[in-house]
N, C-alpha and C positions, 0 to 999 in steps of 0.2 A: 473320512475313512481312517485318518490317524487316530481320532478319538475312539473309533470302533475297535481298533487294534488293542486297546487297553481294557476292553470289557472283560469281566471275569469269565463269561461264557463264550468268548471269541472262538475257542477251539471247536465248538459244536455248531457254530453259525456257518452255513455254506456261503461261498463267495457269490453264488447266484442270488441267494436271498438278500445278502448285504447290498449288492448292487441295485437290486429291484427296490429295496427299502429306501436307499439313499436317493435314487432317481425320483421316487414318489414324493418323498419329503421335500426335496429341492424344488419340485414342481409346484406344490401347493402351500408350503409353509417354510420358505427359505429362511426368513428372519428368525425362526424358532428351531432351526435344524439342530443346533448344538444342545438346546434344552431337551429336545426329543431324545438325543443320544444319551444324555445324562440320565433320563428316566429309564433307560434300558438296564442300568447297572444294579437295579434292585426292585423290590416291590414298594410302590408308593401308597399313600393313604387311599387313593381312589381304586387301587388294585386289591387291597387286602381283604375287603369284604367278599369279593368273588373267590379269592384263594381259599378262605376259610369255608365258605359254602361248598365249594367244589370238593375239597379234600374230605370234609366231615360228612358229606352227603346230605347237608341240610336242605330242606324244602323252602327255605326263605327265598323270596324273590330279590332281585338286585339289578344292577345296571350293566353287568358284564358276566362272563363265565370264566372259570378256571382255564378252560381250553383256550379261550381267546387271549387271556392275559399271558399265558405261556407262549402262545404263538407270537404275540407282540414282542416279548423279551428275546425270542429267537429270531426276530426280524422276518418272520414268515407272514406277518400281518402288519400293515401300515397303521400308524397312530390314527385315532378317530379324527376325521376332519371336523372343524368347528362349524356346527350348524347354528341356527338362530337361538336354540335353547342354551347351548354352551356359550355363545357370544353374549347372551343376556347376563348369564352368571358372571362372566369375566369382566364385562364392561361396568356392570352395576355393583360389583363387590365393594368398591370404594364408597358408593352411596349407602350401601347397607351398613358399612362400618361407621360412617358419619351419623346415620340415623340411630344406631345403637348408642353412640356417644351422647346424643341429645336426649334420647329416651331414658337411658338407664345410667347416665353419668360414667360411661366407660372411658378409661384412660389407657392408651396403648403403652405396654411395657416394652419399650424399644430395646432396653438392655437385655431382657430375657430372650427376645426374638433373635438378637445378635448372637447371644450365647448358644442358642439352639442351632443357628445357622452355621456357626463356626465349630461346634462341638463334634467330637469324634464318637463313633458308635463303639459299642463293646466288641471285642474280638469274637468272631463267629456270627455277629449280627450286622455285618457290613451291608447286607441286602436290605436293611431297614432304612429306607430313604424317604424323602418327601419334604414339602414346604407347607407348614401350617398357615392358615389365613391370618390369624391374629392371636396375640396373647395380651389380655387386658386386665386391669384392675376394676372391679365393681364392688363397692362397699368393702374395700380393703381385702378383697378376695382375688387371688390371681387365677384367671380362667383361660383355658385355650378355647378359641372361638372358631367355628367353621360357618362361613356365610353362604346362604343359598337364596337364589331368586327364582323359585320354581314357577312354571307356567300354570300349574294348578296347585293351590295352597291347601294344606291340611296340617293339623298339629300332630300328626303321626310322625314318629321318628323311625325311619327305615333302618334295617339291620346294617346296611353298608355305611350309613352315616355314623352309627354307633362305633363300628369297627374303625372307621376313619379317624374319629376323635381319639380313640384309645391308641391308635397307631402313632399319632402325633404326640400323645401324652407320654408314651414310652420313649420317644426321641428326646422329649424335654427332660425326662427323669435321667436318661443316660447322660445328658449334657449338664446335669446338676441343677436343673431348674425345678423348684418345688411348686406343685400346683394345688389349688383348692377345689378344682372342679372343671367340668366340660360344659360348653354351651353351644347349642345349635341355633344360630340366628337366621330366621327365615323372614325375608322381606316380601310382603304380599302387595302386588301391584296389579291393577286392572290390565288386561291384555293390551289394549290400545295404548294405555299410558306407558307400559313397559316397552312396547315397540318404539314409541316416540322417543323415550329417554335413551334407548340404546344408540340412536342416531345423534341425539343432541348432547348427551352428558359429556362426552370427551372434549367438546368444544366450549363448554361452559367455564366461566371464570371461577376461581376458588370461592369468592364471596357468594356467587349464585349457587354453587354446589352445597355450601353450608346452609344457605337459606332453604333450599329444597329439602335437605335432610331434616332440618328443624321443622319444616311443615309436615313431613311424613311422621315425625316423632310425636308432634302435638296433635295431629289429626286423629291418628290411631283408630281408624275405622276399616272394616273389610274393603279391600281394594286399594288401600293406602296406609300401610302400617308396617312396623318391624316387630316381630314376635320372638322373644328369647325363650328357648326351651332348654331346660336343664337336662343333662344326660348323666345318669348315675354311673360312677366309676365301678366297673366290675372286674375283680381280680381274675375271674375265669376268662374274661375276654383278653386280658393281657397275656395270660398263659397260652391261649389259643393262637394269638398273633405270633408269639415267639416260637412256639412248638410247630404249629402248622405252617407258618410262613417259612421257617427254616427248612422244614421237611420238603415243601414244594420247591423251594429254591435249589436245594441240593439234589433232590431226586428227579426233578423235571427240567428246570432251566439249565443247571450245570451239566446235566447228562444229555441235553438236547432231546428230551422226550416230551412230546405233546400228549398229555393225558387224554384218553378216550373215555367219554361218558357212556359209551355203548356197553351193554352187558357182554361179558365174556363167557366162554364155555366153561362148564364145570369140570374139574379134574376127575378122572375116573379112579375111584377108590373102592375097595371092598367094604362091606358093612362093618367088618371088624376094624379095618383101618380108620374108617370114619369115626367109629366109637372111640378108638384110642386117641385120634387127633382131637376130638371134642374134649376128652378128659384132660389131655395135656394142655390144650388152650385154656381150659377153665382153671387148671392149677396155676398157669402163668398169670392169668388175669387176677386171680384171688391173691397170689403172692404180691403182685404189684399194688393191688388195692390195700393190702395189709401194710406195705411199706408207706403208702400215701397216708394211711391213718397214723402210723408211728411218726411220720414226719410232722403231722399236725400236732401230735402230743408234744414232740420235742420243741416245736416253735412256740406253743403255748407255755411250756415250762420256762423257756428263755424269757418270754414276755413277763410272766409272773415273778421270776427271779429279779428282773429289772425293777419292777414295782416294789418288791420286798426290800431290795437293797438300795433304793433311791437315797436314803439318808446316810448311807455308809460311804466313807472315803476309801475306795478300793485301792487307791495309790499308796496309802500309808498304813492301812489296817489289814490284818490277816483275818480270814473267815474261820470260824470254828469247824466248818465242814468243807472239805475240798475234794469231793468225788470228781468234780470237773473243774477246769480252770475258768475263772470268772474275772473279767476286767472291764473297765469302762470302754466304750467305743472310742476310736481315735478321733482326733480333731477334724473338723471340716476344713480341708486344705484350701478350698476356694475362699471361705470366710476368713481364714488366717491371713491370706495374702491381702484381701480387700481391707481388712481391719488394720493391718500393718501400714498399708499405704495411706489409709484415712488418718492414721495417727502420726503421719509424717515421715515414714520410711522412704528412702530413695529406692525407686524400682530397680536401679542398677545393682544396689546392694543385695537385692533379693534373688538375683539370677543364680541358677545352679552353678556349682564349681565346674561341672563337666556338661556344658550345654549340648543339646542334640541339634543336629543339622536340620534346617528346613529344606526339604527337597525342592520345593518350588523356587525358593530363593537361590539355591545352587544352580538350578537350570537357568534362571535369569542372569546369574553372574557368568555362566558359561557363554550365554548369548552375547552379553556385554563385551566379553573378551574375544568375541568373534570365533568362539569354539563351536563344536558341533554337539548340541545336546542330545542328538540321536546316535552318537557313536556307540558301537557295539560294546566296548569295554565298560561302559557306564551302566549296563543293564545286567540283571541276574538272568543268566542264560541256562538255568536249570531246565532240563527237558520236561515238557508237560505231558502227564499221563493220558489226558484226554486226547491230545493230538496223536500220541503213540498208539492209542486204541484205534483211532480213525485210520491211521496208516496201516495197521495190521489187518483191519477189516477190508481194506482195499486189495489185499493180496489174495488172489484166488486160491482157495483150498486151505488157507491158514485157519486153524481153529482157535479163535480168540478165547472161547469158553474154557480152554485148557488152562488159562491163566487166572481164572476166577478162584477166589479163596474158598476153602472148604467150609461147610456149615451153612447156616441160614441166619438172617437177621429177624428178630421178633420184636415188634412194636405193638402197643395197644392200639386197637382200632379207634379212629377219630370220628366215626359216623355217629350222628346224634343218638340213634336208637341204642347203639352199643355203649355210648357214654352213660346213658341212663342205667343200663345194666351194671356198668362199673361202679356207679354211685351206690347201687344196691349192695354190691360186694363190699364197698367201703363201710357201709352201715353194718353189714354182717361181721366184718372184721372188728369193728368197734365193739359190738356186743360180745364177741368171742374173746377179745383181748382185755376188756375191762376187768373181769374177775382176776385175771393174771396180775394186772397192775395193783389191784386192791390187796392181793395176797402179799405183795412185796412192798407195801407202804411201811415206812419206818414207824414203829410204835413209840409209846411213851417211855419204854425202857431203853431207848437209844442213848448211848454214851458218847457224847460229842468229843470229850477229852480223849477217849480211846481211839477215835478216828484220827484226831490230830496226831496222837502218838504214833499210830500206824503209818500215817502219811510221812511224818518226819523220819521214822525208821526207814521207810522205803526210799526217801530222798538220800539218806545217808549211804545206803547201799548203792544207789545209782551213782552218787558222787565218787564212791570208792572204786567203782568199776568203770568210771569214765563215760557213763551213759546219760548223764544229766543234761548235757549240752542241748539236746533237742528240746527239752522242756523249757530251758531258759530262753532259747530262740523263739519258741512259740509265744511266750509271755511278752517278749520284747518286740515282737513283730508288729508292723503297722496294720496287719489284718486283724479282724475280730477273732477273739479267742474261741468263741463258740459259733460255728456256722453249721447250717444243716442244708445239705443239697440232696435232693431226691435223685436216685438213679434213673427215674422215669423221664426226666426233662432237663434240658439245658437251662431253662428259664428259672430254675429254682433259686438261682442267685438273686433274683429280683423279688422273691417272696417277702 
């Protein structure tokens, strides 16, 4: 119950639901109770497929539903009890990993796995949680692997598996681990053999486990084999996970709302109002599609400038054209530290001058000194707006709606059919904007010297008026000089 108090959605979890959930988990999975609480703090890899399917209105089949996932996060539904199918996958995952090692020469990248496990998520994406099955090297390629031991084998790759691998891939990238691909490793075992191994495998010696894995790898026949299926990395899936996952977490879980998949009543509007609404929605969608197209053009321009200026030393050479600020990307901070240590630097010498406190270490020190780590003055006691709303709603006759901000929120629809329409709008924007860009292409009569003179004159004026400081700070900043973030999505920073 103490762990539950720290859940981000605690304000919208009813005490009755929390008690019922805890009682149920302690009844049938006492040893994994804390693990189950940890899973409530965000969407994991096994959740994300259902979340995307539910919000986008996809007809893809899967292993759960958006409604059930949200109910689980709000403690209205107990975690799935482990049946024989789940038990088979859990118990024989180690065997699948060993079989992959012998079949394809996979070598576990323990350093990368530790980095992901200890890495922090980006602000705003704390809900992105989970534990990948494996990160391995195969033929010098670093791959995230998800192991499956299905009851019925096929080489089809379900939507939820694709989403799961991309989910873990995003976590790895946020932790600074570079990947070369995704792999779904399915181990096919005859039903009776699988049933027997679930009972025997945990008690086998390490030597016998390796021998069994080697047999499966070398036999390689239906009923006894490991099949490695490559999963293509799709940028659109990354964006769906970040956008849709964030939307579902904020709009459903944090607000305590269980989405209903049932059709709702149509709002009553006059024919004229419907027509006006349709026109305004179309204008909004077309404008957003145009922004998306412009964002693509800007990103492509950055990439092409990088190729063009590859041989130029941007640190010491000035460019003849300076319509935008261009500089090399900053150093990889993790690689800088690792290389310095590898070259003999003392780790203590590399510590920051103003180190940050480790909260967990402070708590342990308080305990060691026999203090109270739960003392009120140690916590941020800022009032929670969610609890305030719940309190006001409990007051009979109080109109909480009077506190709602004026106006409306408008977001692009995430339904699959609507997204196809939006893609058509992007194509339309591209065809409409292409002539405009062509009319503004700089011709052969362009005078680079004049641009440089104009730029210098502008800088002189800025220096004289004291407005140059912002430009200097931008160039000296650790951030990239040129970044493009679409107003449509928080995930644009990962593009």
